[in-house]
VEXNURO-177189 format. One line per 10 residues: number of its first residue (from 1); their letters; for each residue x, y, z of N, C-alpha, C, CB. Coordinates in nm, 4 decimals. Glycine has a CB too. Layout:
REM VEXNURO-177189
NUM> A> X/Y/Z/X/Y/Z/X/Y/Z/X/Y/Z; ...
***
This chain:
REM VEXNURO-177189
1> XXXXXXXXXX> 9.4694/-1.4880/-13.4315/9.5586/-1.4591/-13.3204/9.6075/-1.3155/-13.3319/9.6779/-1.5580/-13.3175; 9.6105/-1.2472/-13.2240/9.6523/-1.1085/-13.2207/9.8040/-1.1001/-13.2239/9.5968/-1.0378/-13.0966; 9.8556/-0.9968/-13.2914/10.0011/-0.9812/-13.2997/10.0554/-0.9341/-13.1648/10.0398/-0.8809/-13.4125; 10.1797/-0.9740/-13.1325/10.2389/-0.9325/-13.0042/10.2455/-0.7810/-12.9886/10.3785/-0.9905/-12.9903; 10.2695/-0.7077/-13.0978/10.2790/-0.5618/-13.0859/10.1435/-0.5008/-13.0515/10.3326/-0.5006/-13.2163; 10.0344/-0.5570/-13.1042/9.9010/-0.5060/-13.0693/9.8686/-0.5376/-12.9238/9.7932/-0.5666/-13.1623; 9.9072/-0.6560/-12.8776/9.8848/-0.6909/-12.7376/9.9643/-0.5994/-12.6460/9.9224/-0.8371/-12.7118; 10.0887/-0.5728/-12.6826/10.1730/-0.4850/-12.6025/10.1128/-0.3444/-12.5964/10.3159/-0.4800/-12.6602; 10.0623/-0.2954/-12.7078/9.9997/-0.1628/-12.7103/9.8758/-0.1601/-12.6212/9.9622/-0.1232/-12.8548; 9.7978/-0.2664/-12.6230/9.6786/-0.2719/-12.5384/9.7164/-0.2774/-12.3912/9.5924/-0.3929/-12.5750
11> XXXXXXXXXX> 9.8207/-0.3522/-12.3570/9.8671/-0.3576/-12.2178/9.9142/-0.2196/-12.1733/9.9814/-0.4615/-12.2017; 9.9895/-0.1525/-12.2597/10.0347/-0.0171/-12.2253/9.9161/0.0756/-12.2023/10.1248/0.0396/-12.3363; 9.8138/0.0658/-12.2870/9.6945/0.1503/-12.2698/9.6268/0.1208/-12.1368/9.5949/0.1285/-12.3858; 9.6185/-0.0070/-12.1008/9.5579/-0.0444/-11.9744/9.6381/0.0106/-11.8572/9.5461/-0.1959/-11.9640; 9.7697/0.0048/-11.8664/9.8547/0.0585/-11.7600/9.8406/0.2097/-11.7487/10.0008/0.0217/-11.7849; 9.8318/0.2778/-11.8614/9.8140/0.4232/-11.8591/9.6830/0.4586/-11.7915/9.8180/0.4815/-12.0017; 9.5786/0.3813/-11.8203/9.4496/0.4083/-11.7582/9.4532/0.3892/-11.6075/9.3437/0.3193/-11.8183; 9.5453/0.3095/-11.5591/9.5529/0.2811/-11.4163/9.6324/0.3868/-11.3396/9.6151/0.1450/-11.3945; 9.6870/0.4857/-11.4070/9.7683/0.5854/-11.3386/9.6825/0.6949/-11.2770/9.8685/0.6463/-11.4348; 9.7268/0.7539/-11.1667/9.6521/0.8631/-11.1050/9.6328/0.9826/-11.1989/9.7229/0.9084/-10.9795
21> XXXXXXXXXX> 9.7301/1.0100/-11.2859/9.7158/1.1235/-11.3776/9.5986/1.1010/-11.4724/9.8459/1.1454/-11.4578; 9.5839/0.9800/-11.5228/9.4722/0.9505/-11.6129/9.3403/0.9619/-11.5376/9.4870/0.8093/-11.6748; 9.3392/0.9167/-11.4122/9.2173/0.9235/-11.3324/9.1731/1.0685/-11.3140/9.2386/0.8566/-11.1958; 9.2682/1.1569/-11.2908/9.2362/1.2979/-11.2700/9.1769/1.3612/-11.3950/9.3604/1.3744/-11.2276; 9.2072/1.3050/-11.5108/9.1625/1.3635/-11.6358/9.0316/1.3050/-11.6871/9.2681/1.3462/-11.7390; 8.9865/1.1925/-11.6372/8.8672/1.1279/-11.6887/8.7761/1.0862/-11.5733/8.9047/1.0062/-11.7750; 8.6433/1.0957/-11.5949/8.5502/1.0509/-11.4913/8.5648/0.9007/-11.4638/8.4060/1.0829/-11.5327; 8.5368/0.8619/-11.3408/8.5516/0.7227/-11.2973/8.4811/0.6245/-11.3899/8.4982/0.7067/-11.1568; 8.3580/0.6521/-11.4278/8.2827/0.5565/-11.5095/8.3403/0.5433/-11.6503/8.1367/0.5985/-11.5178; 8.3961/0.6526/-11.7025/8.4608/0.6442/-11.8337/8.5848/0.5554/-11.8268/8.4988/0.7848/-11.8845
31> XXXXXXXXXX> 8.6598/0.5671/-11.7172/8.7768/0.4806/-11.6991/8.7354/0.3343/-11.6856/8.8571/0.5241/-11.5755; 8.6284/0.3094/-11.6109/8.5808/0.1720/-11.5962/8.5365/0.1160/-11.7306/8.4652/0.1654/-11.4953; 8.4723/0.1969/-11.8117/8.4316/0.1514/-11.9455/8.5547/0.1159/-12.0291/8.3473/0.2605/-12.0174; 8.6596/0.1955/-12.0179/8.7835/0.1656/-12.0908/8.8461/0.0361/-12.0405/8.8837/0.2815/-12.0769; 8.8434/0.0142/-11.9096/8.8935/-0.1116/-11.8550/8.8115/-0.2282/-11.9093/8.8893/-0.1097/-11.7005; 8.6808/-0.2137/-11.9113/8.5930/-0.3209/-11.9600/8.6240/-0.3523/-12.1056/8.4444/-0.2816/-11.9445; 8.6452/-0.2493/-12.1858/8.6831/-0.2726/-12.3260/8.8127/-0.3541/-12.3330/8.7003/-0.1375/-12.4015; 8.9087/-0.3204/-12.2494/9.0348/-0.3956/-12.2477/9.0158/-0.5369/-12.1933/9.1392/-0.3216/-12.1640; 8.9271/-0.5549/-12.0954/8.8984/-0.6905/-12.0480/8.8457/-0.7753/-12.1640/8.7954/-0.6878/-11.9309; 8.7587/-0.7169/-12.2451/8.7048/-0.7881/-12.3621/8.8182/-0.8219/-12.4583/8.5960/-0.7027/-12.4342
41> XXXXXXXXXX> 8.9057/-0.7258/-12.4816/9.0176/-0.7482/-12.5733/9.1092/-0.8621/-12.5258/9.0988/-0.6194/-12.5887; 9.1223/-0.8787/-12.3954/9.2138/-0.9775/-12.3392/9.1455/-1.1088/-12.3029/9.2806/-0.9208/-12.2175; 9.0237/-1.1278/-12.3518/8.9487/-1.2505/-12.3255/8.9246/-1.3242/-12.4559/8.8146/-1.2197/-12.2549; 8.9417/-1.4551/-12.4528/8.9100/-1.5395/-12.5685/8.7911/-1.6267/-12.5328/9.0326/-1.6269/-12.6111; 8.6911/-1.6257/-12.6206/8.5732/-1.7093/-12.6049/8.5876/-1.8335/-12.6921/8.4446/-1.6309/-12.6413; 8.5231/-1.9432/-12.6534/8.5231/-2.0601/-12.7417/8.4477/-2.0259/-12.8708/8.4584/-2.1838/-12.6708; 8.4895/-2.0847/-12.9804/8.4262/-2.0563/-13.1100/8.2753/-2.0772/-13.1058/8.4869/-2.1444/-13.2186; 8.2298/-2.1806/-13.0375/8.0867/-2.2109/-13.0318/8.0057/-2.0995/-12.9655/8.0646/-2.3409/-12.9571; 8.0696/-2.0210/-12.8779/7.9989/-1.9132/-12.8072/7.9888/-1.7862/-12.8907/8.0689/-1.8821/-12.6760; 8.0674/-1.7777/-12.9964/8.0762/-1.6531/-13.0725/8.0008/-1.6630/-13.2049/8.2225/-1.6172/-13.0985
51> XXXXXXXXXX> 7.8708/-1.6735/-13.1949/7.7867/-1.6770/-13.3141/7.7480/-1.5346/-13.3503/7.6602/-1.7650/-13.2917; 7.7444/-1.5063/-13.4775/7.7060/-1.3728/-13.5215/7.8247/-1.2789/-13.5234/7.5975/-1.3169/-13.4321; 7.7982/-1.1554/-13.5621/7.9047/-1.0576/-13.5794/7.9206/-0.9612/-13.4646/7.8814/-0.9812/-13.7019; 7.8548/-0.9894/-13.3506/7.8647/-0.8953/-13.2388/7.9134/-0.9656/-13.1117/7.7284/-0.8282/-13.2133; 7.9679/-0.8834/-13.0232/7.9914/-0.9226/-12.8847/7.8856/-0.8466/-12.8062/8.1413/-0.8899/-12.8347; 7.7906/-0.9197/-12.7500/7.6808/-0.8569/-12.6775/7.7212/-0.8296/-12.5338/7.5556/-0.9449/-12.6818; 7.7239/-0.7024/-12.4988/7.7564/-0.6581/-12.3634/7.6247/-0.6182/-12.2988/7.8608/-0.5384/-12.3630; 7.5825/-0.6938/-12.1991/7.4552/-0.6682/-12.1320/7.4789/-0.5842/-12.0070/7.3842/-0.8012/-12.0956; 7.4028/-0.4765/-11.9969/7.4172/-0.3820/-11.8865/7.2829/-0.3127/-11.8642/7.5302/-0.2774/-11.9157; 7.2621/-0.2630/-11.7430/7.1358/-0.1966/-11.7110/7.1340/-0.0521/-11.7597/7.1108/-0.2008/-11.5609
61> XXXXXXXXXX> 7.0378/-0.0180/-11.8449/7.0256/0.1211/-11.8906/7.0006/0.2141/-11.7721/6.9115/0.1349/-11.9943; 7.0457/0.3363/-11.7865/7.0204/0.4370/-11.6845/7.1283/0.4487/-11.5790/6.8926/0.4082/-11.6186; 7.2192/0.3524/-11.5720/7.3266/0.3634/-11.4736/7.4388/0.4483/-11.5334/7.3794/0.2221/-11.4313; 7.5182/0.5067/-11.4464/7.6304/0.5879/-11.4933/7.7282/0.5033/-11.5750/7.7029/0.6532/-11.3742; 7.7514/0.3812/-11.5301/7.8443/0.2950/-11.6024/7.7885/0.2581/-11.7398/7.8737/0.1680/-11.5212; 7.6593/0.2307/-11.7479/7.5995/0.1985/-11.8777/7.6129/0.3163/-11.9733/7.4512/0.1601/-11.8612; 7.5944/0.4369/-11.9225/7.6105/0.5551/-12.0088/7.7536/0.5641/-12.0608/7.5734/0.6844/-11.9320; 7.8496/0.5342/-11.9747/7.9900/0.5363/-12.0183/8.0180/0.4240/-12.1178/8.0843/0.5239/-11.8971; 7.9528/0.3095/-12.0991/7.9723/0.1968/-12.1907/7.9232/0.2277/-12.3321/7.9005/0.0737/-12.1374; 7.8345/0.3234/-12.3457/7.7887/0.3623/-12.4791/7.9068/0.4092/-12.5642/7.6816/0.4735/-12.4696
71> XXXXXXXXXX> 8.0116/0.4552/-12.4982/8.1317/0.5000/-12.5692/8.2096/0.3874/-12.6357/8.2217/0.5719/-12.4743; 8.1885/0.2628/-12.5909/8.2570/0.1514/-12.6568/8.1640/0.0763/-12.7516/8.3136/0.0552/-12.5526; 8.0361/0.1101/-12.7501/7.9418/0.0483/-12.8436/7.9865/0.0801/-12.9862/7.7953/0.0987/-12.8181; 7.9887/-0.0207/-13.0697/8.0303/-0.0026/-13.2080/8.1786/-0.0251/-13.2316/7.9943/0.1338/-13.2527; 8.2580/-0.0266/-13.1238/8.4004/-0.0585/-13.1399/8.4127/-0.2075/-13.1678/8.4834/-0.0180/-13.0125; 8.5274/-0.2454/-13.2197/8.5458/-0.3868/-13.2509/8.6446/-0.4517/-13.1543/8.5941/-0.4037/-13.3953; 8.6211/-0.5787/-13.1335/8.7106/-0.6640/-13.0549/8.6998/-0.8031/-13.1151/8.6737/-0.6637/-12.8998; 8.8117/-0.8641/-13.1405/8.8132/-0.9985/-13.1982/8.7374/-1.0047/-13.3308/8.7533/-1.0982/-13.0998; 8.7396/-0.8953/-13.4064/8.6728/-0.8917/-13.5354/8.5211/-0.8789/-13.5275/8.7070/-1.0137/-13.6111; 8.4694/-0.8495/-13.4093/8.3248/-0.8354/-13.3904/8.2943/-0.6985/-13.3319/8.2694/-0.9474/-13.2984
81> XXXXXXXXXX> 8.1757/-0.6496/-13.3599/8.1315/-0.5199/-13.3091/8.0695/-0.5381/-13.1709/8.0300/-0.4535/-13.4064; 8.1051/-0.4493/-13.0792/8.0463/-0.4543/-12.9449/7.9091/-0.3872/-12.9498/8.1395/-0.3844/-12.8391; 7.8088/-0.4609/-12.9034/7.6718/-0.4092/-12.8964/7.6284/-0.4068/-12.7506/7.5737/-0.4958/-12.9825; 7.5668/-0.2973/-12.7089/7.5155/-0.2867/-12.5721/7.3706/-0.3345/-12.5731/7.5267/-0.1391/-12.5171; 7.3399/-0.4321/-12.4873/7.2078/-0.4938/-12.4803/7.1516/-0.4692/-12.3404/7.2145/-0.6476/-12.5129; 7.0245/-0.4280/-12.3293/6.9671/-0.4079/-12.1949/6.9660/-0.5375/-12.1148/6.8243/-0.3524/-12.2054; 7.0186/-0.5332/-11.9945/7.0277/-0.6509/-11.9091/6.8895/-0.7053/-11.8739/7.1048/-0.6178/-11.7820; 6.7944/-0.6183/-11.8477/6.6621/-0.6619/-11.8028/6.5934/-0.7516/-11.9053/6.5746/-0.5410/-11.7736; 6.6174/-0.7308/-12.0329/6.5528/-0.8118/-12.1354/6.6361/-0.9290/-12.1827/6.5187/-0.7268/-12.2515; 6.7520/-0.9487/-12.1228/6.8437/-1.0536/-12.1690/6.8024/-1.1899/-12.1141/6.9884/-1.0212/-12.1269
91> XXXXXXXXXX> 6.8279/-1.2907/-12.1949/6.8030/-1.4292/-12.1548/6.9363/-1.5032/-12.1581/6.6968/-1.4987/-12.2486; 6.9438/-1.6180/-12.0919/7.0668/-1.6968/-12.1004/7.1048/-1.7209/-12.2466/7.0502/-1.8314/-12.0263; 7.2321/-1.6978/-12.2766/7.2806/-1.7138/-12.4129/7.2838/-1.5850/-12.4930/7.1968/-1.8126/-12.4836; 7.2198/-1.4790/-12.4418/7.2168/-1.3511/-12.5133/7.3433/-1.2687/-12.4934/7.0975/-1.2707/-12.4690; 7.4136/-1.2908/-12.3846/7.5238/-1.2030/-12.3447/7.6575/-1.2741/-12.3521/7.5013/-1.1505/-12.2038; 7.7565/-1.2059/-12.4098/7.8952/-1.2525/-12.4033/7.9641/-1.1888/-12.2830/7.9718/-1.2187/-12.5348; 7.9182/-1.0677/-12.2501/7.9724/-0.9913/-12.1376/7.8535/-0.9390/-12.0578/8.0663/-0.8731/-12.1863; 7.8609/-0.9512/-11.9255/7.7591/-0.8942/-11.8368/7.8309/-0.7976/-11.7440/7.6815/-1.0062/-11.7555; 7.7824/-0.6732/-11.7404/7.8387/-0.5714/-11.6520/7.7287/-0.5277/-11.5565/7.8962/-0.4492/-11.7331; 7.7521/-0.5451/-11.4265/7.6515/-0.5103/-11.3271/7.7103/-0.4167/-11.2223/7.5957/-0.6367/-11.2605
101> XXXXXXXXXX> 7.6235/-0.3341/-11.1676/7.6629/-0.2358/-11.0673/7.5748/-0.2526/-10.9431/7.6520/-0.0910/-11.1240; 7.5981/-0.1679/-10.8474/7.5176/-0.1664/-10.7247/7.3682/-0.1585/-10.7574/7.5585/-0.0478/-10.6350; 7.3329/-0.0888/-10.8637/7.1926/-0.0745/-10.9034/7.1286/-0.2074/-10.9417/7.1815/0.0220/-11.0193; 7.2090/-0.3100/-10.9657/7.1583/-0.4405/-11.0083/7.1443/-0.5408/-10.8936/7.2493/-0.4978/-11.1136; 7.1615/-0.4968/-10.7720/7.1559/-0.5906/-10.6586/7.0229/-0.6654/-10.6532/7.1783/-0.5159/-10.5269; 6.9150/-0.6003/-10.6901/6.7836/-0.6659/-10.6902/6.7673/-0.7680/-10.8018/6.6751/-0.5625/-10.7018; 6.8602/-0.7708/-10.8940/6.8544/-0.8649/-11.0067/6.9561/-0.9785/-10.9916/6.8791/-0.7906/-11.1386; 7.0008/-1.0046/-10.8708/7.1085/-1.1015/-10.8487/7.0754/-1.2386/-10.9069/7.1369/-1.1146/-10.7000; 6.9527/-1.2868/-10.8893/6.9162/-1.4191/-10.9415/6.9240/-1.4206/-11.0937/6.7744/-1.4586/-10.8952; 6.8760/-1.3143/-11.1574/6.8806/-1.3070/-11.3033/7.0256/-1.2992/-11.3511/6.8002/-1.1850/-11.3543
111> XXXXXXXXXX> 7.1069/-1.2209/-11.2824/7.2480/-1.2077/-11.3204/7.3179/-1.3421/-11.3086/7.3192/-1.1023/-11.2325; 7.2941/-1.4149/-11.1998/7.3537/-1.5486/-11.1824/7.3112/-1.6419/-11.2955/7.3130/-1.6090/-11.0456; 7.1838/-1.6338/-11.3338/7.1322/-1.7203/-11.4403/7.1991/-1.6889/-11.5739/6.9799/-1.7047/-11.4528; 7.2125/-1.5616/-11.6063/7.2740/-1.5212/-11.7340/7.4244/-1.5466/-11.7314/7.2459/-1.3715/-11.7635; 7.4904/-1.5064/-11.6229/7.6364/-1.5194/-11.6144/7.6795/-1.6642/-11.5978/7.6902/-1.4364/-11.4988; 7.5917/-1.7488/-11.5489/7.6277/-1.8876/-11.5252/7.5982/-1.9807/-11.6408/7.5578/-1.9363/-11.4059; 7.5622/-1.9251/-11.7553/7.5250/-2.0097/-11.8690/7.6332/-2.0071/-11.9760/7.3909/-1.9643/-11.9286; 7.7429/-2.0706/-11.9475/7.8467/-2.0827/-12.0497/7.9504/-1.9736/-12.0443/7.7849/-2.0836/-12.1840; 7.9998/-1.9390/-12.1602/8.1145/-1.8493/-12.1746/8.0727/-1.7033/-12.1656/8.1854/-1.8747/-12.3070; 8.0502/-1.6568/-12.0438/8.0083/-1.5189/-12.0201/8.1117/-1.4515/-11.9310/7.8663/-1.5131/-11.9554
121> XXXXXXXXXX> 8.1666/-1.3411/-11.9789/8.2592/-1.2604/-11.9003/8.1762/-1.1683/-11.8124/8.3576/-1.1789/-11.9920; 8.1762/-1.1934/-11.6827/8.0935/-1.1148/-11.5905/8.1822/-1.0201/-11.5097/8.0124/-1.2080/-11.4957; 8.1383/-0.8928/-11.5048/8.2191/-0.7854/-11.4462/8.1303/-0.7004/-11.3562/8.2857/-0.6976/-11.5572; 8.1839/-0.6585/-11.2433/8.1101/-0.5690/-11.1550/8.2048/-0.4718/-11.0865/8.0311/-0.6489/-11.0507; 8.1470/-0.3623/-11.0390/8.2222/-0.2692/-10.9555/8.1617/-0.2649/-10.8150/8.2234/-0.1278/-11.0187; 8.0780/-0.3647/-10.7842/8.0116/-0.3709/-10.6548/8.0595/-0.4943/-10.5778/7.8577/-0.3737/-10.6723; 8.1215/-0.4758/-10.4596/8.1759/-0.5906/-10.3854/8.0694/-0.6918/-10.3448/8.2479/-0.5421/-10.2618; 7.9477/-0.6461/-10.3169/7.8416/-0.7386/-10.2775/7.8034/-0.8299/-10.3940/7.7181/-0.6610/-10.2281; 7.7909/-0.7731/-10.5120/7.7562/-0.8533/-10.6299/7.8723/-0.9451/-10.6679/7.7190/-0.7617/-10.7492; 7.9947/-0.9015/-10.6477/8.1109/-0.9840/-10.6801/8.1038/-1.1180/-10.6073/8.2410/-0.9104/-10.6438
131> XXXXXXXXXX> 8.0516/-1.1168/-10.4843/8.0382/-1.2404/-10.4062/7.9368/-1.3370/-10.4677/7.9971/-1.2075/-10.2632; 7.8592/-1.2905/-10.5647/7.7614/-1.3770/-10.6325/7.8281/-1.4675/-10.7353/7.6538/-1.2924/-10.7006; 7.9600/-1.4564/-10.7509/8.0308/-1.5466/-10.8397/8.0711/-1.4869/-10.9727/7.9483/-1.6642/-10.8641; 8.0820/-1.3544/-10.9810/8.1256/-1.2928/-11.1050/8.2767/-1.3080/-11.1222/8.0858/-1.1449/-11.1080; 8.3243/-1.2871/-11.2439/8.4643/-1.3163/-11.2747/8.5603/-1.2026/-11.2434/8.4768/-1.3515/-11.4181; 8.5190/-1.0787/-11.2718/8.6090/-0.9646/-11.2525/8.5392/-0.8614/-11.1638/8.6504/-0.9011/-11.3901; 8.6111/-0.8157/-11.0632/8.5618/-0.7104/-10.9756/8.6540/-0.5902/-10.9830/8.5499/-0.7605/-10.8307; 8.5963/-0.4736/-11.0110/8.6738/-0.3489/-11.0161/8.6474/-0.2704/-10.8882/8.6369/-0.2636/-11.1427; 8.7480/-0.1929/-10.8462/8.7329/-0.1090/-10.7272/8.8250/0.0114/-10.7389/8.7639/-0.1893/-10.5976; 8.7938/0.1120/-10.6609/8.8820/0.2284/-10.6511/8.9773/0.2060/-10.5345/8.8002/0.3610/-10.6324
141> XXXXXXXXXX> 9.1023/0.2357/-10.5573/9.2040/0.2320/-10.4536/9.2713/0.3683/-10.4585/9.3076/0.1127/-10.4742; 9.2245/0.4570/-10.3747/9.2708/0.5954/-10.3847/9.2192/0.6544/-10.5134/9.4253/0.6044/-10.3784; 9.3089/0.6882/-10.6019/9.2694/0.7439/-10.7309/9.2951/0.6475/-10.8455/9.3428/0.8735/-10.7561; 9.3121/0.5185/-10.8122/9.3384/0.4182/-10.9158/9.2253/0.3175/-10.9205/9.4725/0.3467/-10.8907; 9.2002/0.2663/-11.0381/9.1081/0.1548/-11.0523/9.1913/0.0278/-11.0490/9.0234/0.1652/-11.1844; 9.1523/-0.0630/-10.9608/9.2191/-0.1919/-10.9494/9.1136/-0.2998/-10.9760/9.2869/-0.2102/-10.8071; 9.1604/-0.4202/-11.0049/9.0642/-0.5265/-11.0311/9.1161/-0.6606/-10.9833/9.0315/-0.5331/-11.1793; 9.0211/-0.7479/-10.9515/9.0501/-0.8845/-10.9117/8.9863/-0.9767/-11.0155/8.9970/-0.9150/-10.7667; 9.0439/-1.0944/-11.0284/8.9952/-1.1902/-11.1269/8.9795/-1.3264/-11.0608/9.0911/-1.1988/-11.2485; 8.8676/-1.3909/-11.0869/8.8481/-1.5297/-11.0458/8.8725/-1.6150/-11.1702/8.7027/-1.5540/-10.9846
151> XXXXXXXXXX> 8.9987/-1.6483/-11.1932/9.0354/-1.7203/-11.3144/8.9838/-1.8636/-11.3142/9.1855/-1.7201/-11.3310; 8.9673/-1.9228/-11.1979/8.9137/-2.0596/-11.1949/8.7706/-2.0608/-11.2481/8.9181/-2.1175/-11.0508; 8.6932/-1.9593/-11.2157/8.5567/-1.9495/-11.2713/8.5617/-1.9230/-11.4213/8.4765/-1.8374/-11.2004; 8.6573/-1.8423/-11.4651/8.6711/-1.8139/-11.6081/8.7004/-1.9431/-11.6845/8.7834/-1.7096/-11.6327; 8.7912/-2.0229/-11.6324/8.8255/-2.1503/-11.6974/8.7029/-2.2414/-11.7009/8.9430/-2.2206/-11.6232; 8.6305/-2.2486/-11.5894/8.5088/-2.3295/-11.5843/8.4073/-2.2831/-11.6885/8.4469/-2.3236/-11.4442; 8.4009/-2.1518/-11.7119/8.3075/-2.0951/-11.8100/8.3560/-2.1144/-11.9537/8.2868/-1.9466/-11.7824; 8.4793/-2.1601/-11.9706/8.5325/-2.1799/-12.1047/8.6038/-2.0585/-12.1609/8.4228/-2.2184/-12.1963; 8.6304/-1.9600/-12.0765/8.6993/-1.8390/-12.1195/8.8488/-1.8517/-12.0931/8.6420/-1.7153/-12.0476; 8.9268/-1.7893/-12.1792/9.0713/-1.7836/-12.1586/9.1080/-1.6363/-12.1428/9.1507/-1.8511/-12.2782
161> XXXXXXXXXX> 9.1595/-1.6024/-12.0253/9.2032/-1.4658/-11.9981/9.3529/-1.4581/-12.0229/9.1680/-1.4225/-11.8521; 9.3955/-1.3553/-12.0923/9.5357/-1.3372/-12.1266/9.6220/-1.3352/-12.0005/9.5549/-1.2079/-12.2068; 9.7382/-1.3960/-12.0098/9.8313/-1.3946/-11.8970/9.8725/-1.2514/-11.8640/9.9557/-1.4804/-11.9281; 9.8754/-1.1663/-11.9627/9.9098/-1.0255/-11.9380/9.8027/-0.9577/-11.8530/9.9273/-0.9496/-12.0716; 9.6770/-0.9880/-11.8795/9.5687/-0.9340/-11.7982/9.5783/-0.9882/-11.6563/9.4315/-0.9681/-11.8599; 9.6055/-1.1156/-11.6428/9.6168/-1.1762/-11.5096/9.7293/-1.1126/-11.4289/9.6403/-1.3270/-11.5216; 9.8391/-1.0769/-11.4952/9.9511/-1.0125/-11.4246/9.9154/-0.8731/-11.3751/10.0728/-1.0044/-11.5158; 9.8232/-0.8062/-11.4428/9.7851/-0.6703/-11.4022/9.6832/-0.6681/-11.2876/9.7284/-0.5957/-11.5212; 9.6203/-0.7798/-11.2625/9.5174/-0.7862/-11.1589/9.5794/-0.7743/-11.0205/9.4378/-0.9166/-11.1701; 9.5046/-0.7141/-10.9318/9.5491/-0.7034/-10.7916/9.5577/-0.8423/-10.7303/9.4525/-0.6133/-10.7086
171> XXX> 9.4604/-0.9253/-10.7598/9.4650/-1.0642/-10.7124/9.3953/-1.1533/-10.8150/9.3977/-1.0785/-10.5711; 9.4423/-1.2772/-10.8207/9.3864/-1.3773/-10.9106/9.3588/-1.5020/-10.8277/9.4833/-1.4082/-11.0312; 9.2392/-1.5535/-10.8409/9.2038/-1.6784/-10.7702/9.1988/-1.7907/-10.8696/9.0680/-1.6660/-10.6958
***
């Protein structure tokens, strides 16, 4: 269990990232990668889903967001190292986190198959893909990154999202 002071520090970091001043200082994709890292930090997976020493984050190589996600590769969350895994080669059960962008629209069936197989935190910044049933959708609102959460899908997947994360979301279903 994480200490309350560490959770509070992570919430503060997430709030700082959501400010217009932070946005002006960092590229959009780098901010989204930081949000994704915090989403991972604020998510609990069932013990059965967390085999091995890594949290596998599946994303499509070559996208701007994937390049930014390389910055969180090797960081730890929940005592495990975050590993970036190519989405195209992933099979159901390979991913703890799936991050998809507009570039992945042609892979919608594969994304649904991977994201729909158990405790997978699925995240997108594309509104069209979000309608495919992903859990977290990020968007720009002026100069801020905002996000929505489908917590009912998260519960169905066996994930527990921190109440603090839910309070920061623009909307929760």
